[in-house]
C-alpha positions in Angstrom: 117.0 69.1 120.3 117.3 71.4 123.2 115.7 74.7 123.1 117.6 78.0 123.2 116.1 81.3 124.3 115.8 84.0 121.4 118.1 86.6 121.3 117.7 89.4 119.0 121.0 90.9 119.1 122.5 87.6 118.0 120.0 87.6 115.1 121.0 91.3 114.0 124.7 90.8 114.0 124.3 87.4 112.1 122.4 89.2 109.5 124.6 92.1 109.4 127.7 89.4 108.7 125.4 87.5 106.6 124.7 90.9 104.4 128.1 92.1 104.6 129.7 88.7 103.1 127.2 88.6 100.5 128.0 92.1 99.4 131.8 91.2 99.2 131.5 88.2 97.6 129.2 89.4 95.1 131.5 92.0 94.5 134.7 89.8 94.0 132.6 87.6 91.6 131.9 90.7 89.5 128.3 90.4 89.6 127.4 93.4 91.6 129.3 96.7 92.0 129.6 97.2 95.7 129.8 100.8 97.1 132.9 100.1 99.1 131.8 102.9 101.7 128.5 101.5 102.2 129.9 98.1 103.2 132.5 99.4 105.2 130.3 101.5 107.2 127.7 98.4 107.4 129.4 96.7 110.1 129.9 99.5 112.8 126.2 100.2 112.2 125.0 96.7 112.4 127.3 96.0 115.5 125.9 99.2 117.3 122.1 98.0 116.6 123.1 94.9 117.8 124.5 96.4 121.0 121.6 98.6 121.7 119.4 95.8 120.9 121.3 93.6 123.6 120.8 96.4 126.0 117.2 97.0 125.4 116.5 93.0 125.6 118.4 92.4 129.0 116.6 95.7 130.4 113.2 94.1 129.4 114.0 90.6 130.5 115.2 92.3 133.9 112.0 93.9 134.7 109.6 90.8 133.4 111.5 88.1 135.0 109.9 87.2 138.5 112.4 87.9 141.4 113.9 84.8 143.2 115.0 86.2 146.1 111.6 86.7 147.8 111.5 82.7 148.7 111.2 81.8 152.4 114.4 80.7 154.0 115.0 76.7 154.3 114.2 75.5 157.7 115.4 72.2 159.4 112.9 70.1 161.3 
């Protein structure tokens, strides 16, 4: 299996979607009385957190990876 780089923003977005889906599903089944306002506000909060995480992660990766512009130019023999 091909390895993928770790992306925490996708993890947060996925956990937000999974939590919201579970909450609405349990409410629809009558197993849990979901507070509607909390579930409604959880989506923008999770997406905002995911966006901040993506921006932070990109800034960290940009400063940690070596620059490839320092390679010498190719010469012809």
